VEXTI-699031 format. One record per residue (C-alpha): residue number from 0; x, y, z. Coordinates in nm, 2 decimals, m for minus. Layout:
<recs>
NUM,X,Y,Z;
...
</recs>
This chain:
<recs>
0,12.01,10.19,13.59;
1,12.31,10.02,13.46;
2,12.09,9.73,13.40;
3,11.85,9.95,13.19;
4,12.14,10.06,13.01;
5,12.28,9.72,12.88;
6,11.92,9.63,12.80;
7,11.83,9.93,12.61;
8,12.15,9.89,12.39;
9,12.09,9.53,12.34;
10,11.74,9.57,12.21;
11,11.85,9.88,12.02;
12,12.13,9.63,11.85;
13,11.87,9.37,11.78;
14,11.63,9.60,11.65;
15,11.95,9.77,11.42;
16,12.06,9.41,11.31;
17,11.65,9.35,11.18;
18,11.64,9.68,11.02;
19,11.98,9.63,10.81;
20,11.93,9.29,10.74;
21,11.55,9.32,10.63;
22,11.66,9.66,10.42;
23,11.97,9.52,10.23;
24,11.72,9.19,10.17;
25,11.43,9.42,10.03;
26,11.68,9.63,9.83;
27,11.83,9.33,9.64;
28,11.48,9.19,9.62;
29,11.32,9.52,9.44;
30,11.64,9.56,9.20;
31,11.59,9.18,9.07;
32,11.23,9.29,9.00;
33,11.29,9.64,8.90;
34,11.54,9.52,8.61;
35,11.29,9.24,8.50;
36,11.02,9.50,8.48;
37,11.16,9.77,8.28;
38,10.98,9.67,7.96;
39,10.65,9.68,8.14;
40,10.47,10.03,8.20;
41,10.73,10.17,8.41;
42,10.52,10.47,8.59;
43,10.31,10.17,8.74;
44,10.61,9.94,8.85;
45,10.71,10.27,9.05;
46,10.40,10.33,9.21;
47,10.38,9.95,9.29;
48,10.71,9.90,9.42;
49,10.73,10.22,9.65;
50,10.36,10.09,9.80;
51,10.55,9.73,9.86;
52,10.80,9.85,9.99;
53,10.67,10.12,10.25;
54,10.48,9.79,10.33;
55,10.76,9.59,10.37;
56,10.97,9.88,10.59;
57,10.68,9.96,10.80;
58,10.64,9.58,10.89;
59,11.01,9.61,11.03;
60,10.92,9.90,11.23;
61,10.60,9.76,11.38;
62,10.83,9.43,11.47;
63,11.08,9.63,11.61;
64,10.83,9.81,11.81;
65,10.67,9.45,11.90;
66,11.00,9.36,12.03;
67,11.02,9.64,12.26;
68,10.67,9.55,12.36;
69,10.78,9.21,12.47;
70,11.08,9.33,12.67;
71,10.85,9.57,12.86;
72,10.60,9.28,12.96;
73,10.89,9.05,13.02;
74,11.09,9.27,13.25;
75,11.00,9.18,13.62;
76,11.00,9.50,13.75;
77,10.74,9.68,13.50;
78,10.37,9.60,13.60;
79,10.22,9.83,13.43;
80,10.14,9.60,13.15;
81,9.85,9.37,13.24;
82,9.85,9.25,12.87;
83,10.12,9.18,12.58;
84,9.89,9.42,12.39;
85,9.86,9.71,12.65;
86,10.27,9.66,12.65;
87,10.29,9.67,12.25;
88,10.06,9.99,12.23;
89,10.30,10.18,12.48;
90,10.57,10.06,12.28;
91,10.41,10.17,11.92;
92,10.34,10.51,12.08;
93,10.70,10.55,12.26;
94,10.83,10.39,11.95;
95,10.68,10.69,11.71;
96,10.74,10.95,11.96;
97,10.40,11.02,12.01;
98,10.41,11.00,12.35;
99,10.03,11.02,12.45;
100,10.11,10.97,12.84;
101,9.78,10.76,12.89;
102,10.03,10.46,12.98;
103,10.35,10.54,13.15;
104,10.63,10.33,13.30;
105,10.66,10.45,13.71;
106,10.97,10.19,13.77;
107,11.29,10.22,13.73;
108,11.26,10.11,13.39;
109,11.12,10.39,13.28;
110,11.47,10.50,13.15;
111,11.39,10.18,12.84;
112,11.14,10.42,12.68;
113,11.37,10.68,12.61;
114,11.60,10.48,12.45;
115,11.28,10.32,12.23;
116,11.22,10.68,12.14;
117,11.58,10.73,12.04;
118,11.57,10.38,11.86;
119,11.23,10.48,11.69;
120,11.37,10.82,11.53;
121,11.66,10.65,11.40;
122,11.45,10.36,11.26;
123,11.14,10.53,11.10;
124,11.44,10.80,10.98;
125,11.58,10.49,10.80;
126,11.28,10.39,10.64;
127,11.20,10.70,10.50;
128,11.55,10.77,10.36;
129,11.52,10.40,10.21;
130,11.18,10.53,10.06;
131,11.33,10.83,9.91;
132,11.61,10.62,9.79;
133,11.39,10.39,9.56;
134,11.20,10.70,9.44;
135,11.48,10.88,9.38;
136,11.60,10.60,9.18;
137,11.28,10.53,8.99;
138,11.26,10.86,8.92;
139,11.60,10.88,8.73;
140,11.55,10.55,8.52;
141,11.16,10.71,8.45;
142,11.36,11.03,8.33;
143,11.62,10.84,8.13;
144,11.32,10.66,7.94;
145,11.15,10.97,7.87;
146,11.45,11.10,7.71;
147,11.51,10.76,7.50;
148,11.16,10.84,7.39;
149,11.16,11.17,7.31;
150,11.50,11.10,7.13;
151,11.30,10.84,6.91;
152,11.05,11.02,6.82;
153,11.22,11.30,6.70;
154,11.44,11.04,6.48;
155,11.14,10.89,6.32;
</recs>
């Protein structure tokens, strides 16, 4: 049991590192791209930035679930996964807390699934928060642009 706790904490730490650095990288990238594109159609840029951000952040979540899948596949005490595909499937279902139950871990390592579910809730919530933050930032700028154009049209 103690070994499973250590493995779970290590994998959670690794996935948080990936998500943290990935999020910071992406937000810096979007900020530069966003500032350059303010002269173009802002609403179109907002939508595309949200789409790109969702794809990037969900790709991070997918990578994190794959890491959990490899962890299950490589642990010697888990025999339920004949293929890496099955381990990744189980991991995705667990990471997203769907919990279909069609595949379960019967060994003492099943505690790791609980760690993964907690990790998934945290990181998917983080992804949602980042999407909301980007949307909030974009809407704020859009409202500024609308107000500015209204002031300019009134002064003419």
